[in-house]
C-alpha positions as CSV (number, residue, x, y, z in Angstrom):
1,X,-1.1,-10.2,-13.9
2,X,-4.3,-11.7,-14.9
3,X,-7.8,-11.4,-13.7
4,X,-8.3,-14.1,-10.9
5,X,-4.9,-15.7,-11.7
6,X,-1.3,-15.0,-10.8
7,X,-0.1,-13.2,-7.7
8,X,-2.2,-10.9,-5.5
9,X,-1.3,-7.2,-5.6
10,X,-1.6,-5.5,-2.0
11,X,-1.8,-1.8,-1.5
12,X,-1.1,-0.7,2.2
13,X,-1.1,3.0,3.5
14,X,0.5,3.4,6.8
15,X,1.1,6.6,8.8
16,X,4.2,7.2,11.3
17,X,4.0,9.2,14.4
18,X,6.9,11.1,16.1
19,X,7.5,7.9,18.3
20,X,8.1,5.7,15.5
21,X,4.8,3.9,15.7
22,X,3.3,2.8,12.4
23,X,-0.4,3.0,11.9
24,X,-2.4,0.8,9.4
25,X,-4.6,3.5,7.6
26,X,-6.0,1.6,4.4
27,X,-5.7,-1.5,2.5
28,X,-6.5,-2.7,-0.9
29,X,-5.9,-6.2,-2.2
30,X,-6.8,-7.9,-5.5
31,X,-5.8,-10.7,-7.8
32,X,-6.4,-8.4,-10.9
33,X,-5.0,-6.9,-14.0
34,X,-2.6,-3.9,-13.7
35,X,-5.2,-1.3,-15.2
36,X,-7.5,-2.2,-12.0
37,X,-4.9,-2.3,-9.4
38,X,-3.4,1.0,-10.7
39,X,-6.8,2.5,-10.5
40,X,-7.1,1.3,-6.9
41,X,-3.7,2.7,-6.2
42,X,-4.9,6.2,-7.5
43,X,-7.9,6.0,-5.4
44,X,-5.9,5.4,-2.1
45,X,-3.6,8.3,-3.0
46,X,-6.6,10.4,-3.7
47,X,-8.3,9.4,-0.3
48,X,-5.1,9.4,1.9
49,X,-2.8,11.9,0.5
50,X,0.5,10.0,1.3
51,X,3.7,11.8,1.1
52,X,5.4,9.0,-0.9
53,X,4.3,5.7,-2.5
54,X,6.8,2.7,-2.7
55,X,6.8,0.2,-5.4
56,X,9.0,-2.8,-6.2
57,X,11.5,-2.1,-8.9
58,X,12.2,-4.6,-11.6
59,X,10.0,-6.0,-14.3
60,X,6.8,-4.8,-12.8
61,X,8.2,-1.2,-12.7
62,X,9.3,-1.5,-16.4
63,X,6.0,-2.9,-17.6
64,X,3.6,-0.4,-15.7
65,X,5.3,2.8,-14.8
66,X,4.3,4.7,-18.0
67,X,0.6,3.6,-17.6
68,X,0.9,4.3,-13.8
69,X,2.1,8.0,-14.6
70,X,-0.5,8.5,-17.2
71,X,-3.4,7.3,-15.0
72,X,-2.0,9.4,-12.1
73,X,-2.0,12.5,-14.2
74,X,-5.6,11.7,-15.5
75,X,-7.0,11.3,-11.9
76,X,-4.8,14.0,-10.6
77,X,-3.7,11.6,-8.0
78,X,-0.2,13.3,-7.3
79,X,2.3,11.5,-5.3
80,X,6.2,11.1,-5.4
81,X,6.8,7.4,-6.2
82,X,9.8,5.5,-5.1
83,X,10.8,2.3,-6.7
84,X,12.7,-0.1,-4.3
85,X,14.9,-2.9,-5.4
86,X,13.7,-6.6,-4.7
87,X,17.0,-7.8,-2.9
88,X,16.0,-10.9,-1.2
89,X,13.0,-13.3,-0.7
90,X,9.5,-12.1,0.8
91,X,10.4,-13.7,4.2
92,X,13.7,-11.7,4.5
93,X,12.3,-8.5,3.4
94,X,9.5,-8.5,6.0
95,X,12.0,-9.1,8.9
96,X,12.2,-5.3,9.9
97,X,8.4,-5.2,9.9
98,X,8.3,-8.4,12.1
99,X,10.8,-6.6,14.6
100,X,8.6,-3.5,14.8
101,X,5.6,-5.5,15.3
102,X,7.3,-7.6,18.2
103,X,8.1,-4.4,19.8
104,X,4.4,-3.1,19.7
105,X,5.2,-0.4,17.1
106,X,2.6,-1.7,14.4
107,X,-0.8,-0.3,15.4
108,X,-4.1,-1.9,13.8
109,X,-7.4,-0.2,13.7
110,X,-10.3,-1.3,16.1
111,X,-12.5,-4.0,14.3
112,X,-9.7,-4.8,11.8
113,X,-9.9,-8.4,10.6
114,X,-6.4,-10.1,10.3
115,X,-5.1,-6.2,10.1
116,X,-7.2,-5.5,7.1
117,X,-9.7,-2.6,8.0
118,X,-13.3,-3.1,7.3
119,X,-14.8,-0.7,4.7
120,X,-15.3,2.4,6.7
121,X,-14.3,6.1,5.9
122,X,-10.4,6.5,6.4
123,X,-11.1,9.4,8.9
124,X,-13.2,7.0,11.0
125,X,-10.5,4.4,11.0
126,X,-7.9,7.1,12.0
127,X,-10.0,8.2,14.8
128,X,-10.6,4.8,16.2
129,X,-7.1,3.9,17.2
């Protein structure tokens, strides 16, 4: 949780269609302090208007949730937040995503680099699938 040190924080916004396809809509990634990634999260909420935001429960939640709620209120970035328990290692947690991808259910925008969209407007990315 330090600037240019520690783990990276990654925020990913996805959409799901009635057929169960998952569309990558927006991504933010940074090795930064919580105040910066919380502001990035609020910006993604304002830009994409997700139905729900998912975060990892545990020490991170306990340390940042009060500030996150305060910052969401200040920026009027309203969104339901669900905290998911971290029950296994990262490799095990991504197995369902891997299964969806192997069945062609994960769709990336045209022009993405390694699945991370280039900096274009969200509407333009949605339109280019």
